SEFIZA-3560 file (N, C-alpha, C; in Angstrom, 3 decimals):
REM SEFIZA-3560
<numar><xx>-6.449</xx><yy>-4.584</yy><zz>43.125</zz><atom>N</atom></numar>
<numar><xx>-7.349</xx><yy>-5.528</yy><zz>42.483</zz><atom>CA</atom></numar>
<numar><xx>-8.665</xx><yy>-4.850</yy><zz>42.070</zz><atom>C</atom></numar>
<numar><xx>-9.149</xx><yy>-3.820</yy><zz>42.733</zz><atom>N</atom></numar>
<numar><xx>-10.244</xx><yy>-3.155</yy><zz>42.328</zz><atom>CA</atom></numar>
<numar><xx>-10.043</xx><yy>-2.442</yy><zz>41.007</zz><atom>C</atom></numar>
<numar><xx>-8.776</xx><yy>-1.827</yy><zz>40.819</zz><atom>N</atom></numar>
<numar><xx>-8.469</xx><yy>-1.206</yy><zz>39.543</zz><atom>CA</atom></numar>
<numar><xx>-8.467</xx><yy>-2.072</yy><zz>38.343</zz><atom>C</atom></numar>
<numar><xx>-7.943</xx><yy>-3.370</yy><zz>38.557</zz><atom>N</atom></numar>
<numar><xx>-7.917</xx><yy>-4.307</yy><zz>37.580</zz><atom>CA</atom></numar>
<numar><xx>-9.328</xx><yy>-4.726</yy><zz>37.062</zz><atom>C</atom></numar>
<numar><xx>-10.161</xx><yy>-4.930</yy><zz>38.043</zz><atom>N</atom></numar>
<numar><xx>-11.577</xx><yy>-5.292</yy><zz>37.753</zz><atom>CA</atom></numar>
<numar><xx>-12.310</xx><yy>-4.240</yy><zz>37.017</zz><atom>C</atom></numar>
<numar><xx>-12.099</xx><yy>-2.991</yy><zz>37.495</zz><atom>N</atom></numar>
<numar><xx>-12.710</xx><yy>-1.815</yy><zz>36.795</zz><atom>CA</atom></numar>
<numar><xx>-12.202</xx><yy>-1.671</yy><zz>35.378</zz><atom>C</atom></numar>
<numar><xx>-10.923</xx><yy>-1.886</yy><zz>35.148</zz><atom>N</atom></numar>
<numar><xx>-10.318</xx><yy>-1.844</yy><zz>33.861</zz><atom>CA</atom></numar>
<numar><xx>-10.927</xx><yy>-2.879</yy><zz>32.924</zz><atom>C</atom></numar>
<numar><xx>-10.970</xx><yy>-4.084</yy><zz>33.364</zz><atom>N</atom></numar>
<numar><xx>-11.603</xx><yy>-5.141</yy><zz>32.596</zz><atom>CA</atom></numar>
<numar><xx>-13.034</xx><yy>-4.925</yy><zz>32.323</zz><atom>C</atom></numar>
<numar><xx>-13.729</xx><yy>-4.422</yy><zz>33.255</zz><atom>N</atom></numar>
<numar><xx>-15.207</xx><yy>-4.173</yy><zz>33.073</zz><atom>CA</atom></numar>
<numar><xx>-15.516</xx><yy>-3.017</yy><zz>32.077</zz><atom>C</atom></numar>
<numar><xx>-14.621</xx><yy>-1.983</yy><zz>32.031</zz><atom>N</atom></numar>
<numar><xx>-14.851</xx><yy>-0.866</yy><zz>31.212</zz><atom>CA</atom></numar>
<numar><xx>-14.290</xx><yy>-1.070</yy><zz>29.816</zz><atom>C</atom></numar>
<numar><xx>-13.390</xx><yy>-2.068</yy><zz>29.663</zz><atom>N</atom></numar>
<numar><xx>-12.761</xx><yy>-2.258</yy><zz>28.307</zz><atom>CA</atom></numar>
<numar><xx>-13.170</xx><yy>-3.573</yy><zz>27.736</zz><atom>C</atom></numar>
<numar><xx>-14.296</xx><yy>-4.145</yy><zz>28.068</zz><atom>N</atom></numar>
<numar><xx>-14.764</xx><yy>-5.490</yy><zz>27.649</zz><atom>CA</atom></numar>
<numar><xx>-14.973</xx><yy>-5.546</yy><zz>26.130</zz><atom>C</atom></numar>
<numar><xx>-15.288</xx><yy>-4.498</yy><zz>25.488</zz><atom>N</atom></numar>
<numar><xx>-15.494</xx><yy>-4.471</yy><zz>23.972</zz><atom>CA</atom></numar>
<numar><xx>-14.322</xx><yy>-4.140</yy><zz>23.199</zz><atom>C</atom></numar>
<numar><xx>-13.212</xx><yy>-3.743</yy><zz>23.870</zz><atom>N</atom></numar>
<numar><xx>-11.964</xx><yy>-3.382</yy><zz>23.133</zz><atom>CA</atom></numar>
<numar><xx>-11.209</xx><yy>-4.672</yy><zz>22.788</zz><atom>C</atom></numar>
<numar><xx>-10.459</xx><yy>-4.601</yy><zz>21.759</zz><atom>N</atom></numar>
<numar><xx>-9.618</xx><yy>-5.743</yy><zz>21.395</zz><atom>CA</atom></numar>
<numar><xx>-9.458</xx><yy>-5.860</yy><zz>19.884</zz><atom>C</atom></numar>
<numar><xx>-8.740</xx><yy>-6.809</yy><zz>19.447</zz><atom>N</atom></numar>
<numar><xx>-8.524</xx><yy>-7.146</yy><zz>18.042</zz><atom>CA</atom></numar>
<numar><xx>-9.551</xx><yy>-8.134</yy><zz>17.628</zz><atom>C</atom></numar>
<numar><xx>-10.376</xx><yy>-7.908</yy><zz>16.628</zz><atom>N</atom></numar>
<numar><xx>-11.442</xx><yy>-8.795</yy><zz>16.159</zz><atom>CA</atom></numar>
<numar><xx>-11.000</xx><yy>-9.346</yy><zz>14.849</zz><atom>C</atom></numar>
<numar><xx>-10.757</xx><yy>-10.659</yy><zz>14.800</zz><atom>N</atom></numar>
<numar><xx>-10.333</xx><yy>-11.271</yy><zz>13.597</zz><atom>CA</atom></numar>
<numar><xx>-11.464</xx><yy>-11.712</yy><zz>12.737</zz><atom>C</atom></numar>
<numar><xx>-11.315</xx><yy>-11.648</yy><zz>11.395</zz><atom>N</atom></numar>
<numar><xx>-12.334</xx><yy>-12.124</yy><zz>10.571</zz><atom>CA</atom></numar>
<numar><xx>-13.423</xx><yy>-11.066</yy><zz>10.287</zz><atom>C</atom></numar>
<numar><xx>-13.067</xx><yy>-9.744</yy><zz>10.571</zz><atom>N</atom></numar>
<numar><xx>-14.047</xx><yy>-8.717</yy><zz>10.326</zz><atom>CA</atom></numar>
<numar><xx>-13.519</xx><yy>-7.825</yy><zz>9.137</zz><atom>C</atom></numar>
<numar><xx>-13.417</xx><yy>-8.487</yy><zz>7.969</zz><atom>N</atom></numar>
<numar><xx>-13.020</xx><yy>-7.747</yy><zz>6.741</zz><atom>CA</atom></numar>
<numar><xx>-14.091</xx><yy>-6.822</yy><zz>6.275</zz><atom>C</atom></numar>
<numar><xx>-13.742</xx><yy>-5.642</yy><zz>5.968</zz><atom>N</atom></numar>
<numar><xx>-14.720</xx><yy>-4.669</yy><zz>5.564</zz><atom>CA</atom></numar>
<numar><xx>-14.921</xx><yy>-4.499</yy><zz>4.091</zz><atom>C</atom></numar>
<numar><xx>-14.393</xx><yy>-5.191</yy><zz>3.219</zz><atom>N</atom></numar>
<numar><xx>-14.580</xx><yy>-5.069</yy><zz>1.813</zz><atom>CA</atom></numar>
<numar><xx>-13.774</xx><yy>-3.934</yy><zz>1.251</zz><atom>C</atom></numar>
<numar><xx>-13.471</xx><yy>-2.953</yy><zz>2.013</zz><atom>N</atom></numar>
<numar><xx>-12.675</xx><yy>-1.705</yy><zz>1.562</zz><atom>CA</atom></numar>
<numar><xx>-11.170</xx><yy>-2.156</yy><zz>1.465</zz><atom>C</atom></numar>
<numar><xx>-10.731</xx><yy>-2.960</yy><zz>2.387</zz><atom>N</atom></numar>
<numar><xx>-9.313</xx><yy>-3.399</yy><zz>2.407</zz><atom>CA</atom></numar>
<numar><xx>-9.327</xx><yy>-4.922</yy><zz>2.346</zz><atom>C</atom></numar>
<numar><xx>-8.137</xx><yy>-5.450</yy><zz>1.817</zz><atom>N</atom></numar>
<numar><xx>-8.044</xx><yy>-6.957</yy><zz>1.763</zz><atom>CA</atom></numar>
<numar><xx>-7.981</xx><yy>-7.517</yy><zz>3.183</zz><atom>C</atom></numar>
<numar><xx>-8.611</xx><yy>-8.620</yy><zz>3.392</zz><atom>N</atom></numar>
<numar><xx>-8.639</xx><yy>-9.223</yy><zz>4.740</zz><atom>CA</atom></numar>
<numar><xx>-8.368</xx><yy>-10.735</yy><zz>4.634</zz><atom>C</atom></numar>
<numar><xx>-7.388</xx><yy>-11.184</yy><zz>3.815</zz><atom>N</atom></numar>
<numar><xx>-7.136</xx><yy>-12.568</yy><zz>3.572</zz><atom>CA</atom></numar>
<numar><xx>-6.285</xx><yy>-13.146</yy><zz>4.813</zz><atom>C</atom></numar>
<numar><xx>-5.767</xx><yy>-14.301</yy><zz>4.604</zz><atom>N</atom></numar>
<numar><xx>-4.951</xx><yy>-14.920</yy><zz>5.623</zz><atom>CA</atom></numar>
<numar><xx>-3.823</xx><yy>-14.083</yy><zz>6.106</zz><atom>C</atom></numar>
<numar><xx>-3.130</xx><yy>-13.410</yy><zz>5.142</zz><atom>N</atom></numar>
<numar><xx>-2.080</xx><yy>-12.586</yy><zz>5.519</zz><atom>CA</atom></numar>
<numar><xx>-1.919</xx><yy>-11.378</yy><zz>4.539</zz><atom>C</atom></numar>
<numar><xx>-1.877</xx><yy>-10.182</yy><zz>5.094</zz><atom>N</atom></numar>
<numar><xx>-1.699</xx><yy>-8.937</yy><zz>4.333</zz><atom>CA</atom></numar>
<numar><xx>-0.527</xx><yy>-8.207</yy><zz>4.942</zz><atom>C</atom></numar>
<numar><xx>0.506</xx><yy>-8.016</yy><zz>4.182</zz><atom>N</atom></numar>
<numar><xx>1.739</xx><yy>-7.295</yy><zz>4.691</zz><atom>CA</atom></numar>
<numar><xx>1.827</xx><yy>-5.991</yy><zz>4.029</zz><atom>C</atom></numar>
<numar><xx>2.092</xx><yy>-4.945</yy><zz>4.872</zz><atom>N</atom></numar>
<numar><xx>2.288</xx><yy>-3.655</yy><zz>4.369</zz><atom>CA</atom></numar>
<numar><xx>3.652</xx><yy>-3.080</yy><zz>4.860</zz><atom>C</atom></numar>
<numar><xx>4.179</xx><yy>-2.130</yy><zz>4.072</zz><atom>N</atom></numar>
<numar><xx>5.486</xx><yy>-1.507</yy><zz>4.528</zz><atom>CA</atom></numar>
<numar><xx>5.455</xx><yy>-0.129</yy><zz>4.066</zz><atom>C</atom></numar>
<numar><xx>6.373</xx><yy>0.603</yy><zz>4.707</zz><atom>N</atom></numar>
<numar><xx>6.557</xx><yy>2.068</yy><zz>4.313</zz><atom>CA</atom></numar>
<numar><xx>7.922</xx><yy>2.407</yy><zz>4.844</zz><atom>C</atom></numar>
<numar><xx>8.483</xx><yy>3.505</yy><zz>4.331</zz><atom>N</atom></numar>
<numar><xx>9.754</xx><yy>4.045</yy><zz>4.795</zz><atom>CA</atom></numar>
<numar><xx>9.847</xx><yy>5.596</yy><zz>4.618</zz><atom>C</atom></numar>
<numar><xx>10.729</xx><yy>6.145</yy><zz>5.260</zz><atom>N</atom></numar>
<numar><xx>11.077</xx><yy>7.491</yy><zz>5.014</zz><atom>CA</atom></numar>
<numar><xx>12.506</xx><yy>7.641</yy><zz>4.531</zz><atom>C</atom></numar>
<numar><xx>12.812</xx><yy>8.693</yy><zz>3.790</zz><atom>N</atom></numar>
<numar><xx>14.191</xx><yy>8.814</yy><zz>3.259</zz><atom>CA</atom></numar>
<numar><xx>14.988</xx><yy>9.811</yy><zz>4.072</zz><atom>C</atom></numar>
<numar><xx>16.021</xx><yy>9.370</yy><zz>4.660</zz><atom>N</atom></numar>
<numar><xx>17.019</xx><yy>10.182</yy><zz>5.400</zz><atom>CA</atom></numar>
<numar><xx>16.324</xx><yy>11.029</yy><zz>6.463</zz><atom>C</atom></numar>
<numar><xx>15.422</xx><yy>10.346</yy><zz>7.178</zz><atom>N</atom></numar>
<numar><xx>14.666</xx><yy>11.027</yy><zz>8.304</zz><atom>CA</atom></numar>
<numar><xx>15.541</xx><yy>11.360</yy><zz>9.473</zz><atom>C</atom></numar>
<numar><xx>16.626</xx><yy>10.568</yy><zz>9.687</zz><atom>N</atom></numar>
<numar><xx>17.547</xx><yy>10.854</yy><zz>10.790</zz><atom>CA</atom></numar>
<numar><xx>18.438</xx><yy>12.105</yy><zz>10.374</zz><atom>C</atom></numar>
<numar><xx>18.308</xx><yy>13.210</yy><zz>11.098</zz><atom>N</atom></numar>
<numar><xx>19.049</xx><yy>14.390</yy><zz>10.727</zz><atom>CA</atom></numar>
<numar><xx>20.471</xx><yy>14.355</yy><zz>11.151</zz><atom>C</atom></numar>
<numar><xx>20.872</xx><yy>13.491</yy><zz>11.993</zz><atom>N</atom></numar>
<numar><xx>22.308</xx><yy>13.403</yy><zz>12.323</zz><atom>CA</atom></numar>
<numar><xx>23.133</xx><yy>12.590</yy><zz>11.474</zz><atom>C</atom></numar>
<numar><xx>22.666</xx><yy>11.368</yy><zz>11.120</zz><atom>N</atom></numar>
<numar><xx>23.450</xx><yy>10.468</yy><zz>10.212</zz><atom>CA</atom></numar>
<numar><xx>22.728</xx><yy>10.130</yy><zz>8.872</zz><atom>C</atom></numar>
<numar><xx>21.568</xx><yy>10.736</yy><zz>8.723</zz><atom>N</atom></numar>
<numar><xx>20.788</xx><yy>10.594</yy><zz>7.459</zz><atom>CA</atom></numar>
<numar><xx>20.406</xx><yy>9.163</yy><zz>7.140</zz><atom>C</atom></numar>
<numar><xx>20.169</xx><yy>8.376</yy><zz>8.183</zz><atom>N</atom></numar>
<numar><xx>19.652</xx><yy>7.067</yy><zz>8.003</zz><atom>CA</atom></numar>
<numar><xx>18.172</xx><yy>7.122</yy><zz>7.621</zz><atom>C</atom></numar>
<numar><xx>17.705</xx><yy>6.138</yy><zz>6.887</zz><atom>N</atom></numar>
<numar><xx>16.283</xx><yy>5.991</yy><zz>6.615</zz><atom>CA</atom></numar>
<numar><xx>15.702</xx><yy>5.063</yy><zz>7.620</zz><atom>C</atom></numar>
<numar><xx>14.389</xx><yy>5.193</yy><zz>7.835</zz><atom>N</atom></numar>
<numar><xx>13.654</xx><yy>4.324</yy><zz>8.728</zz><atom>CA</atom></numar>
<numar><xx>12.565</xx><yy>3.578</yy><zz>7.877</zz><atom>C</atom></numar>
<numar><xx>12.321</xx><yy>2.337</yy><zz>8.229</zz><atom>N</atom></numar>
<numar><xx>11.327</xx><yy>1.604</yy><zz>7.597</zz><atom>CA</atom></numar>
<numar><xx>10.413</xx><yy>0.902</yy><zz>8.608</zz><atom>C</atom></numar>
<numar><xx>9.272</xx><yy>0.491</yy><zz>8.117</zz><atom>N</atom></numar>
<numar><xx>8.362</xx><yy>-0.321</yy><zz>9.045</zz><atom>CA</atom></numar>
<numar><xx>7.482</xx><yy>-1.250</yy><zz>8.258</zz><atom>C</atom></numar>
<numar><xx>7.114</xx><yy>-2.316</yy><zz>8.946</zz><atom>N</atom></numar>
<numar><xx>6.307</xx><yy>-3.379</yy><zz>8.314</zz><atom>CA</atom></numar>
<numar><xx>5.188</xx><yy>-3.790</yy><zz>9.325</zz><atom>C</atom></numar>
<numar><xx>4.033</xx><yy>-4.186</yy><zz>8.759</zz><atom>N</atom></numar>
<numar><xx>3.047</xx><yy>-4.715</yy><zz>9.660</zz><atom>CA</atom></numar>
<numar><xx>2.335</xx><yy>-5.926</yy><zz>8.874</zz><atom>C</atom></numar>
<numar><xx>1.927</xx><yy>-6.856</yy><zz>9.716</zz><atom>N</atom></numar>
<numar><xx>1.226</xx><yy>-8.078</yy><zz>9.076</zz><atom>CA</atom></numar>
<numar><xx>-0.106</xx><yy>-8.170</yy><zz>9.716</zz><atom>C</atom></numar>
<numar><xx>-1.171</xx><yy>-8.265</yy><zz>8.904</zz><atom>N</atom></numar>
<numar><xx>-2.540</xx><yy>-8.474</yy><zz>9.315</zz><atom>CA</atom></numar>
<numar><xx>-3.023</xx><yy>-9.845</yy><zz>8.923</zz><atom>C</atom></numar>
<numar><xx>-3.668</xx><yy>-10.514</yy><zz>9.765</zz><atom>N</atom></numar>
<numar><xx>-4.289</xx><yy>-11.764</yy><zz>9.386</zz><atom>CA</atom></numar>
<numar><xx>-5.752</xx><yy>-11.743</yy><zz>9.731</zz><atom>C</atom></numar>
<numar><xx>-6.521</xx><yy>-11.976</yy><zz>8.743</zz><atom>N</atom></numar>
<numar><xx>-8.018</xx><yy>-12.038</yy><zz>8.779</zz><atom>CA</atom></numar>
<numar><xx>-8.512</xx><yy>-10.694</yy><zz>9.467</zz><atom>C</atom></numar>
<numar><xx>-7.985</xx><yy>-9.588</yy><zz>9.069</zz><atom>N</atom></numar>
<numar><xx>-8.428</xx><yy>-8.292</yy><zz>9.521</zz><atom>CA</atom></numar>
<numar><xx>-7.907</xx><yy>-7.800</yy><zz>10.820</zz><atom>C</atom></numar>
<numar><xx>-7.023</xx><yy>-8.564</yy><zz>11.512</zz><atom>N</atom></numar>
<numar><xx>-6.424</xx><yy>-8.105</yy><zz>12.736</zz><atom>CA</atom></numar>
<numar><xx>-4.907</xx><yy>-8.094</yy><zz>12.647</zz><atom>C</atom></numar>
<numar><xx>-4.285</xx><yy>-7.079</yy><zz>13.389</zz><atom>N</atom></numar>
<numar><xx>-2.874</xx><yy>-6.925</yy><zz>13.367</zz><atom>CA</atom></numar>
<numar><xx>-2.168</xx><yy>-8.085</yy><zz>14.271</zz><atom>C</atom></numar>
<numar><xx>-1.243</xx><yy>-8.816</yy><zz>13.664</zz><atom>N</atom></numar>
<numar><xx>-0.516</xx><yy>-9.797</yy><zz>14.330</zz><atom>CA</atom></numar>
<numar><xx>0.861</xx><yy>-9.509</yy><zz>14.570</zz><atom>C</atom></numar>
<numar><xx>1.483</xx><yy>-8.724</yy><zz>13.746</zz><atom>N</atom></numar>
<numar><xx>2.958</xx><yy>-8.378</yy><zz>13.905</zz><atom>CA</atom></numar>
<numar><xx>3.206</xx><yy>-6.935</yy><zz>13.307</zz><atom>C</atom></numar>
<numar><xx>4.174</xx><yy>-6.273</yy><zz>13.956</zz><atom>N</atom></numar>
<numar><xx>4.608</xx><yy>-4.982</yy><zz>13.343</zz><atom>CA</atom></numar>
<numar><xx>6.082</xx><yy>-4.875</yy><zz>13.760</zz><atom>C</atom></numar>
<numar><xx>6.833</xx><yy>-4.046</yy><zz>12.935</zz><atom>N</atom></numar>
<numar><xx>8.206</xx><yy>-3.806</yy><zz>13.262</zz><atom>CA</atom></numar>
<numar><xx>8.583</xx><yy>-2.385</yy><zz>12.658</zz><atom>C</atom></numar>
<numar><xx>9.550</xx><yy>-1.756</yy><zz>13.344</zz><atom>N</atom></numar>
<numar><xx>10.040</xx><yy>-0.480</yy><zz>12.896</zz><atom>CA</atom></numar>
<numar><xx>11.553</xx><yy>-0.643</yy><zz>12.978</zz><atom>C</atom></numar>
<numar><xx>12.297</xx><yy>-0.223</yy><zz>11.919</zz><atom>N</atom></numar>
<numar><xx>13.747</xx><yy>-0.466</yy><zz>11.954</zz><atom>CA</atom></numar>
<numar><xx>14.451</xx><yy>0.677</yy><zz>11.212</zz><atom>C</atom></numar>
<numar><xx>15.739</xx><yy>0.812</yy><zz>11.582</zz><atom>N</atom></numar>
<numar><xx>16.624</xx><yy>1.704</yy><zz>10.945</zz><atom>CA</atom></numar>
<numar><xx>17.313</xx><yy>1.040</yy><zz>9.797</zz><atom>C</atom></numar>
<numar><xx>17.351</xx><yy>1.633</yy><zz>8.659</zz><atom>N</atom></numar>
<numar><xx>18.043</xx><yy>1.098</yy><zz>7.487</zz><atom>CA</atom></numar>
<numar><xx>19.468</xx><yy>1.671</yy><zz>7.570</zz><atom>C</atom></numar>
<numar><xx>20.490</xx><yy>0.767</yy><zz>7.834</zz><atom>N</atom></numar>
<numar><xx>21.806</xx><yy>1.135</yy><zz>8.256</zz><atom>CA</atom></numar>
<numar><xx>22.631</xx><yy>1.780</yy><zz>7.095</zz><atom>C</atom></numar>
<numar><xx>22.217</xx><yy>1.637</yy><zz>5.869</zz><atom>N</atom></numar>
<numar><xx>23.028</xx><yy>2.256</yy><zz>4.837</zz><atom>CA</atom></numar>
<numar><xx>22.358</xx><yy>3.584</yy><zz>4.325</zz><atom>C</atom></numar>
<numar><xx>23.154</xx><yy>4.439</yy><zz>3.880</zz><atom>N</atom></numar>
<numar><xx>22.616</xx><yy>5.766</yy><zz>3.398</zz><atom>CA</atom></numar>
<numar><xx>22.094</xx><yy>5.578</yy><zz>2.033</zz><atom>C</atom></numar>
<numar><xx>20.779</xx><yy>5.929</yy><zz>1.844</zz><atom>N</atom></numar>
<numar><xx>20.087</xx><yy>5.785</yy><zz>0.561</zz><atom>CA</atom></numar>
<numar><xx>20.202</xx><yy>7.019</yy><zz>-0.247</zz><atom>C</atom></numar>
<numar><xx>20.341</xx><yy>6.803</yy><zz>-1.551</zz><atom>N</atom></numar>
<numar><xx>20.517</xx><yy>7.946</yy><zz>-2.502</zz><atom>CA</atom></numar>
<numar><xx>19.127</xx><yy>8.599</yy><zz>-2.887</zz><atom>C</atom></numar>
<numar><xx>18.083</xx><yy>7.845</yy><zz>-2.670</zz><atom>N</atom></numar>
<numar><xx>16.781</xx><yy>8.367</yy><zz>-3.026</zz><atom>CA</atom></numar>
<numar><xx>15.733</xx><yy>7.738</yy><zz>-2.260</zz><atom>C</atom></numar>
<numar><xx>14.548</xx><yy>8.268</yy><zz>-2.322</zz><atom>N</atom></numar>
<numar><xx>13.407</xx><yy>7.623</yy><zz>-1.513</zz><atom>CA</atom></numar>
<numar><xx>13.014</xx><yy>6.263</yy><zz>-2.165</zz><atom>C</atom></numar>
<numar><xx>13.244</xx><yy>6.120</yy><zz>-3.474</zz><atom>N</atom></numar>
<numar><xx>12.958</xx><yy>4.871</yy><zz>-4.081</zz><atom>CA</atom></numar>
<numar><xx>13.823</xx><yy>3.728</yy><zz>-3.438</zz><atom>C</atom></numar>
<numar><xx>15.103</xx><yy>4.004</yy><zz>-3.204</zz><atom>N</atom></numar>
<numar><xx>15.979</xx><yy>3.007</yy><zz>-2.593</zz><atom>CA</atom></numar>
<numar><xx>15.574</xx><yy>2.705</yy><zz>-1.154</zz><atom>C</atom></numar>
<numar><xx>15.127</xx><yy>3.678</yy><zz>-0.429</zz><atom>N</atom></numar>
<numar><xx>14.620</xx><yy>3.339</yy><zz>0.911</zz><atom>CA</atom></numar>
<numar><xx>13.349</xx><yy>2.555</yy><zz>0.874</zz><atom>C</atom></numar>
<numar><xx>12.446</xx><yy>2.802</yy><zz>-0.131</zz><atom>N</atom></numar>
<numar><xx>11.273</xx><yy>2.022</yy><zz>-0.242</zz><atom>CA</atom></numar>
<numar><xx>11.639</xx><yy>0.499</yy><zz>-0.623</zz><atom>C</atom></numar>
<numar><xx>12.615</xx><yy>0.423</yy><zz>-1.462</zz><atom>N</atom></numar>
<numar><xx>13.012</xx><yy>-0.979</yy><zz>-1.852</zz><atom>CA</atom></numar>
<numar><xx>13.571</xx><yy>-1.718</yy><zz>-0.632</zz><atom>C</atom></numar>
<numar><xx>14.360</xx><yy>-0.980</yy><zz>0.201</zz><atom>N</atom></numar>
<numar><xx>14.979</xx><yy>-1.661</yy><zz>1.376</zz><atom>CA</atom></numar>
<numar><xx>13.854</xx><yy>-2.046</yy><zz>2.373</zz><atom>C</atom></numar>
<numar><xx>12.923</xx><yy>-1.301</yy><zz>2.577</zz><atom>N</atom></numar>
<numar><xx>11.761</xx><yy>-1.666</yy><zz>3.458</zz><atom>CA</atom></numar>
<numar><xx>10.899</xx><yy>-2.760</yy><zz>2.821</zz><atom>C</atom></numar>
<numar><xx>10.750</xx><yy>-2.726</yy><zz>1.548</zz><atom>N</atom></numar>
<numar><xx>10.057</xx><yy>-3.766</yy><zz>0.822</zz><atom>CA</atom></numar>
<numar><xx>10.702</xx><yy>-5.075</yy><zz>0.935</zz><atom>C</atom></numar>
<numar><xx>12.034</xx><yy>-5.081</yy><zz>0.810</zz><atom>N</atom></numar>
<numar><xx>12.746</xx><yy>-6.356</yy><zz>0.972</zz><atom>CA</atom></numar>
<numar><xx>12.559</xx><yy>-7.003</yy><zz>2.314</zz><atom>C</atom></numar>
<numar><xx>12.630</xx><yy>-6.139</yy><zz>3.335</zz><atom>N</atom></numar>
<numar><xx>12.366</xx><yy>-6.612</yy><zz>4.704</zz><atom>CA</atom></numar>
<numar><xx>10.922</xx><yy>-7.138</yy><zz>4.803</zz><atom>C</atom></numar>
<numar><xx>9.965</xx><yy>-6.481</yy><zz>4.235</zz><atom>N</atom></numar>
<numar><xx>8.605</xx><yy>-6.920</yy><zz>4.227</zz><atom>CA</atom></numar>
<numar><xx>8.427</xx><yy>-8.197</yy><zz>3.537</zz><atom>C</atom></numar>
<numar><xx>9.072</xx><yy>-8.426</yy><zz>2.436</zz><atom>N</atom></numar>
<numar><xx>8.986</xx><yy>-9.746</yy><zz>1.735</zz><atom>CA</atom></numar>
<numar><xx>9.575</xx><yy>-10.812</yy><zz>2.568</zz><atom>C</atom></numar>
<numar><xx>10.660</xx><yy>-10.648</yy><zz>3.235</zz><atom>N</atom></numar>
<numar><xx>11.162</xx><yy>-11.649</yy><zz>4.085</zz><atom>CA</atom></numar>
<numar><xx>10.230</xx><yy>-12.007</yy><zz>5.218</zz><atom>C</atom></numar>
<numar><xx>9.625</xx><yy>-10.969</yy><zz>5.792</zz><atom>N</atom></numar>
<numar><xx>8.530</xx><yy>-11.220</yy><zz>6.844</zz><atom>CA</atom></numar>
<numar><xx>7.393</xx><yy>-11.943</yy><zz>6.268</zz><atom>C</atom></numar>
<numar><xx>6.937</xx><yy>-11.593</yy><zz>5.094</zz><atom>N</atom></numar>
<numar><xx>5.796</xx><yy>-12.276</yy><zz>4.444</zz><atom>CA</atom></numar>
<numar><xx>6.046</xx><yy>-13.765</yy><zz>4.151</zz><atom>C</atom></numar>
<numar><xx>7.270</xx><yy>-14.048</yy><zz>3.685</zz><atom>N</atom></numar>
<numar><xx>7.635</xx><yy>-15.453</yy><zz>3.419</zz><atom>CA</atom></numar>
<numar><xx>7.675</xx><yy>-16.216</yy><zz>4.718</zz><atom>C</atom></numar>
<numar><xx>8.261</xx><yy>-15.643</yy><zz>5.796</zz><atom>N</atom></numar>
<numar><xx>8.257</xx><yy>-16.298</yy><zz>7.017</zz><atom>CA</atom></numar>
<numar><xx>6.867</xx><yy>-16.581</yy><zz>7.558</zz><atom>C</atom></numar>
<numar><xx>5.960</xx><yy>-15.581</yy><zz>7.484</zz><atom>N</atom></numar>
<numar><xx>4.566</xx><yy>-15.697</yy><zz>7.942</zz><atom>CA</atom></numar>
<numar><xx>3.863</xx><yy>-16.782</yy><zz>7.114</zz><atom>C</atom></numar>
<numar><xx>4.202</xx><yy>-16.788</yy><zz>5.861</zz><atom>N</atom></numar>
<numar><xx>3.475</xx><yy>-17.747</yy><zz>4.906</zz><atom>CA</atom></numar>
<numar><xx>3.908</xx><yy>-19.184</yy><zz>5.340</zz><atom>C</atom></numar>
<numar><xx>5.199</xx><yy>-19.406</yy><zz>5.706</zz><atom>N</atom></numar>
<numar><xx>5.590</xx><yy>-20.735</yy><zz>6.133</zz><atom>CA</atom></numar>
<numar><xx>4.988</xx><yy>-21.123</yy><zz>7.443</zz><atom>C</atom></numar>
<numar><xx>4.845</xx><yy>-20.062</yy><zz>8.314</zz><atom>N</atom></numar>
<numar><xx>4.162</xx><yy>-20.250</yy><zz>9.617</zz><atom>CA</atom></numar>
<numar><xx>2.745</xx><yy>-20.777</yy><zz>9.435</zz><atom>C</atom></numar>
<numar><xx>2.056</xx><yy>-20.034</yy><zz>8.525</zz><atom>N</atom></numar>
<numar><xx>0.695</xx><yy>-20.437</yy><zz>8.313</zz><atom>CA</atom></numar>
<numar><xx>0.507</xx><yy>-21.803</yy><zz>7.602</zz><atom>C</atom></numar>
<numar><xx>1.498</xx><yy>-22.184</yy><zz>6.785</zz><atom>N</atom></numar>
<numar><xx>1.531</xx><yy>-23.505</yy><zz>6.183</zz><atom>CA</atom></numar>
<numar><xx>1.767</xx><yy>-24.528</yy><zz>7.272</zz><atom>C</atom></numar>
<numar><xx>2.671</xx><yy>-24.243</yy><zz>8.237</zz><atom>N</atom></numar>
<numar><xx>2.941</xx><yy>-25.196</yy><zz>9.297</zz><atom>CA</atom></numar>
<numar><xx>1.684</xx><yy>-25.395</yy><zz>10.217</zz><atom>C</atom></numar>
<numar><xx>0.886</xx><yy>-24.344</yy><zz>10.336</zz><atom>N</atom></numar>
<numar><xx>-0.374</xx><yy>-24.416</yy><zz>11.120</zz><atom>CA</atom></numar>
<numar><xx>-1.513</xx><yy>-24.998</yy><zz>10.433</zz><atom>C</atom></numar>
<numar><xx>-1.346</xx><yy>-25.444</yy><zz>9.077</zz><atom>N</atom></numar>
<numar><xx>-2.307</xx><yy>-26.117</yy><zz>8.364</zz><atom>CA</atom></numar>
<numar><xx>-3.187</xx><yy>-25.221</yy><zz>7.429</zz><atom>C</atom></numar>
<numar><xx>-2.771</xx><yy>-24.006</yy><zz>7.200</zz><atom>N</atom></numar>
<numar><xx>-3.593</xx><yy>-23.066</yy><zz>6.309</zz><atom>CA</atom></numar>
<numar><xx>-3.149</xx><yy>-23.025</yy><zz>4.930</zz><atom>C</atom></numar>
<numar><xx>-2.460</xx><yy>-24.077</yy><zz>4.462</zz><atom>N</atom></numar>
<numar><xx>-2.095</xx><yy>-24.232</yy><zz>3.019</zz><atom>CA</atom></numar>
<numar><xx>-0.933</xx><yy>-23.290</yy><zz>2.688</zz><atom>C</atom></numar>
//
């Protein structure tokens, strides 16, 4: 119990702060980013992709995934990661609409 209280006391300022947009990056209701690598798996040459969703300047969701088909170029792996990011963005948009954010 002492360790828990000490941890809470020393990390009181840490956390995700929403609504702190810095003007350098977009900080709207939902900002979705994605990236991928091309054939990063040296055994089977699968590509990996990743997506993250930020809402009002704070991270709310992230994912990393293996793209199961072999890509012929880095552009194809970027498209595969972008298609996953678009599906995630549409889902998050509907979630925000259900919560009343238009």
